[in-house]
DOVEXFI-56895 format. One record per residue (C-alpha): residue number from 1; residue in one letter; z, y, x. Coordinates in Angstrom, 2 decimals, padded with zeros to 5 digits. Example, Ala and Ser with C-alpha at 12.3 -4.5 7.8 and 13.67 -1.06 7.14 Angstrom:
BEGIN
nr = 1; rest = a; w = 007.80; v = -004.50; u = 012.30
nr = 2; rest = s; w = 007.14; v = -001.06; u = 013.67
! end
This chain:
BEGIN
nr = 1; rest = m; w = 010.34; v = 004.03; u = -013.61
nr = 2; rest = s; w = 011.78; v = 000.32; u = -012.92
nr = 3; rest = r; w = 010.11; v = -001.64; u = -010.23
nr = 4; rest = r; w = 008.74; v = -004.46; u = -012.80
nr = 5; rest = a; w = 006.87; v = -001.17; u = -014.98
nr = 6; rest = e; w = 005.57; v = 000.30; u = -011.34
nr = 7; rest = l; w = 004.43; v = -003.17; u = -011.13
nr = 8; rest = r; w = 002.97; v = -003.27; u = -014.49
nr = 9; rest = a; w = 001.26; v = -000.02; u = -013.82
nr = 10; rest = t; w = -000.24; v = -000.82; u = -010.21
nr = 11; rest = r; w = -001.38; v = -004.28; u = -012.16
nr = 12; rest = d; w = -003.29; v = -001.90; u = -014.75
nr = 13; rest = h; w = -004.91; v = 000.06; u = -012.31
nr = 14; rest = i; w = -006.25; v = -002.44; u = -010.42
nr = 15; rest = d; w = -007.02; v = -003.80; u = -013.41
nr = 16; rest = i; w = -009.21; v = -001.19; u = -014.55
nr = 17; rest = l; w = -010.44; v = -000.62; u = -011.02
nr = 18; rest = t; w = -011.95; v = -004.07; u = -011.21
nr = 19; rest = r; w = -013.35; v = -004.19; u = -014.22
nr = 20; rest = m; w = -015.20; v = -000.50; u = -013.79
nr = 21; rest = s; w = -016.64; v = -001.62; u = -010.40
nr = 22; rest = a; w = -018.02; v = -005.04; u = -012.17
nr = 23; rest = r; w = -019.81; v = -002.85; u = -015.18
nr = 24; rest = l; w = -021.03; v = -000.59; u = -011.94
nr = 25; rest = i; w = -022.15; v = -003.77; u = -010.20
nr = 26; rest = n; w = -023.54; v = -005.66; u = -013.24
nr = 27; rest = g; w = -025.90; v = -002.86; u = -013.66
nr = 28; rest = q; w = -024.37; v = -000.16; u = -015.84
nr = 29; rest = r; w = -025.80; v = 002.69; u = -014.56
nr = 30; rest = e; w = -022.98; v = 005.37; u = -015.88
nr = 31; rest = l; w = -019.52; v = 004.95; u = -017.56
nr = 32; rest = t; w = -018.47; v = 006.69; u = -020.73
nr = 33; rest = r; w = -016.58; v = 009.79; u = -020.82
nr = 34; rest = e; w = -013.42; v = 007.34; u = -021.91
nr = 35; rest = q; w = -014.28; v = 005.20; u = -018.84
nr = 36; rest = s; w = -014.50; v = 007.95; u = -016.38
nr = 37; rest = l; w = -011.01; v = 009.58; u = -017.40
nr = 38; rest = e; w = -009.55; v = 006.02; u = -016.97
nr = 39; rest = f; w = -011.15; v = 005.18; u = -014.04
nr = 40; rest = g; w = -010.30; v = 008.69; u = -012.66
nr = 41; rest = r; w = -006.16; v = 008.29; u = -013.94
nr = 42; rest = a; w = -006.34; v = 005.18; u = -011.92
nr = 43; rest = l; w = -008.02; v = 006.28; u = -008.64
nr = 44; rest = s; w = -005.36; v = 009.32; u = -008.88
nr = 45; rest = d; w = -002.46; v = 007.74; u = -009.67
nr = 46; rest = i; w = -003.38; v = 005.09; u = -006.77
nr = 47; rest = a; w = -003.68; v = 008.18; u = -004.36
nr = 48; rest = e; w = -000.81; v = 009.70; u = -005.25
nr = 49; rest = r; w = 001.43; v = 006.14; u = -004.63
nr = 50; rest = l; w = -000.50; v = 006.05; u = -001.00
nr = 51; rest = e; w = 000.32; v = 009.54; u = -000.31
nr = 52; rest = r; w = 003.80; v = 008.86; u = -000.84
nr = 53; rest = a; w = 003.98; v = 005.69; u = 000.92
nr = 54; rest = a; w = 002.61; v = 007.53; u = 004.01
nr = 55; rest = d; w = 005.25; v = 009.92; u = 003.74
nr = 56; rest = v; w = 008.23; v = 007.52; u = 003.45
nr = 57; rest = l; w = 006.15; v = 005.62; u = 006.41
nr = 58; rest = a; w = 006.61; v = 008.75; u = 008.22
nr = 59; rest = r; w = 009.87; v = 009.15; u = 007.89
nr = 60; rest = l; w = 010.99; v = 005.92; u = 008.54
nr = 61; rest = m; w = 009.38; v = 005.66; u = 011.45
nr = 62; rest = q; w = 011.11; v = 008.50; u = 012.84
nr = 63; rest = l; w = 014.46; v = 007.16; u = 012.16
nr = 64; rest = s; w = 013.49; v = 003.97; u = 013.32
nr = 65; rest = n; w = 011.59; v = 004.86; u = 016.54
nr = 66; rest = p; w = 011.67; v = 009.00; u = 017.00
nr = 67; rest = s; w = 009.50; v = 008.69; u = 019.82
nr = 68; rest = t; w = 006.44; v = 007.92; u = 017.54
nr = 69; rest = t; w = 004.03; v = 010.62; u = 017.12
nr = 70; rest = l; w = 003.89; v = 010.67; u = 013.24
nr = 71; rest = q; w = 001.02; v = 013.13; u = 012.90
nr = 72; rest = n; w = -001.15; v = 010.43; u = 014.14
nr = 73; rest = v; w = -000.21; v = 007.88; u = 012.60
nr = 74; rest = h; w = -002.60; v = 006.44; u = 009.61
nr = 75; rest = l; w = -002.70; v = 002.79; u = 007.97
nr = 76; rest = t; w = -005.89; v = 002.01; u = 006.09
nr = 77; rest = p; w = -005.26; v = 000.88; u = 002.37
nr = 78; rest = r; w = -005.77; v = -002.57; u = 003.38
nr = 79; rest = e; w = -003.11; v = -001.91; u = 006.11
nr = 80; rest = m; w = -001.00; v = -000.63; u = 003.91
nr = 81; rest = e; w = -001.74; v = -003.73; u = 001.59
nr = 82; rest = i; w = -000.50; v = -005.64; u = 004.76
nr = 83; rest = f; w = 002.69; v = -003.92; u = 005.19
nr = 84; rest = g; w = 003.78; v = -004.69; u = 001.47
nr = 85; rest = y; w = 003.30; v = -008.39; u = 001.90
nr = 86; rest = l; w = 005.11; v = -008.66; u = 004.91
nr = 87; rest = a; w = 007.66; v = -006.54; u = 003.15
nr = 88; rest = d; w = 007.95; v = -009.72; u = 000.92
nr = 89; rest = g; w = 008.34; v = -011.84; u = 003.78
nr = 90; rest = q; w = 005.00; v = -013.87; u = 003.32
nr = 91; rest = t; w = 003.77; v = -015.40; u = 006.07
nr = 92; rest = n; w = 000.25; v = -014.67; u = 007.89
nr = 93; rest = g; w = -001.37; v = -017.75; u = 006.05
nr = 94; rest = e; w = 000.07; v = -016.49; u = 002.37
nr = 95; rest = i; w = -000.93; v = -012.86; u = 003.13
nr = 96; rest = a; w = -004.23; v = -014.55; u = 003.96
nr = 97; rest = s; w = -004.92; v = -016.25; u = 001.04
nr = 98; rest = r; w = -003.81; v = -012.85; u = -000.75
nr = 99; rest = c; w = -006.02; v = -011.12; u = 000.54
nr = 100; rest = w; w = -009.34; v = -013.57; u = 001.12
nr = 101; rest = v; w = -009.47; v = -013.43; u = 005.11
nr = 102; rest = s; w = -008.62; v = -015.41; u = 007.72
nr = 103; rest = e; w = -004.97; v = -015.76; u = 009.46
nr = 104; rest = n; w = -006.72; v = -014.07; u = 012.51
nr = 105; rest = t; w = -007.71; v = -010.93; u = 010.85
nr = 106; rest = i; w = -004.57; v = -010.50; u = 009.43
nr = 107; rest = k; w = -002.98; v = -011.25; u = 013.04
nr = 108; rest = f; w = -005.77; v = -008.38; u = 014.22
nr = 109; rest = h; w = -004.27; v = -006.04; u = 011.00
nr = 110; rest = l; w = -000.84; v = -006.61; u = 011.87
nr = 111; rest = k; w = -001.27; v = -006.20; u = 015.59
nr = 112; rest = n; w = -002.99; v = -002.50; u = 014.26
nr = 113; rest = i; w = 000.17; v = -001.94; u = 012.43
nr = 114; rest = f; w = 002.44; v = -002.35; u = 015.06
nr = 115; rest = r; w = 000.52; v = -000.08; u = 017.77
nr = 116; rest = k; w = 000.16; v = 002.28; u = 015.04
nr = 117; rest = l; w = 003.61; v = 002.32; u = 014.26
nr = 118; rest = g; w = 005.25; v = 001.72; u = 017.76
nr = 119; rest = i; w = 006.99; v = -001.58; u = 016.31
nr = 120; rest = r; w = 007.88; v = -004.16; u = 018.83
nr = 121; rest = d; w = 008.08; v = -007.24; u = 016.62
nr = 122; rest = r; w = 007.47; v = -008.70; u = 013.07
nr = 123; rest = g; w = 011.26; v = -008.73; u = 012.74
nr = 124; rest = q; w = 011.34; v = -004.68; u = 012.71
nr = 125; rest = a; w = 008.05; v = -004.63; u = 011.09
nr = 126; rest = m; w = 009.73; v = -006.15; u = 008.08
nr = 127; rest = m; w = 013.04; v = -004.05; u = 008.12
nr = 128; rest = v; w = 010.64; v = -000.60; u = 007.82
nr = 129; rest = a; w = 008.14; v = -001.91; u = 005.11
nr = 130; rest = k; w = 011.16; v = -003.17; u = 003.29
nr = 131; rest = g; w = 012.50; v = 000.16; u = 004.15
nr = 132; rest = l; w = 009.43; v = 001.78; u = 002.86
nr = 133; rest = r; w = 009.44; v = -000.09; u = -000.14
nr = 134; rest = h; w = 013.00; v = 000.66; u = -001.35
nr = 135; rest = s; w = 012.48; v = 004.19; u = -001.10
nr = 136; rest = i; w = 009.14; v = 004.54; u = -002.83
nr = 137; rest = s; w = 010.80; v = 002.79; u = -005.93
nr = 138; rest = n; w = 014.01; v = 005.13; u = -005.37
nr = 139; rest = a; w = 011.58; v = 008.31; u = -005.21
nr = 140; rest = e; w = 009.86; v = 007.09; u = -008.59
nr = 141; rest = t; w = 013.25; v = 006.99; u = -010.29
nr = 142; rest = g; w = 014.58; v = 010.26; u = -008.71
nr = 143; rest = d; w = 016.91; v = 008.69; u = -006.41
nr = 144; rest = g; w = 015.11; v = 008.50; u = -003.18
nr = 145; rest = f; w = 014.62; v = 011.32; u = -000.78
nr = 146; rest = v; w = 010.87; v = 011.82; u = -001.05
nr = 147; rest = g; w = 010.39; v = 015.08; u = -002.99
! end
């Protein structure tokens, strides 16, 4: 799957989750069978992507910092999202704007990410984040090392 197709699929899944969540928030008590299936597929795909991302991240961290205990590294979905924006080279202010939180909240998350991954600075974090994104893209096209 090309990077563009991957982004489109991710946006589609986010749209599905947003739509279904809005329906439930606005009083719809149940989803139709079709909606439930669509919702389940979107959740399943996102969970699969997060699992692949965690595996690639563990491998990258082993290469960049062998002393990190990878079994204990668990990034939250929000931390993974912020880590992705970091790979794009976005500033704390830009990330905060995209996540609808304050810059201090982003700094807090980045500090936790750095601590969990044994990362020394933003430069190393960006390098690992870009490597993670590249490895996931290659894995989806069959060119990566994730199996």
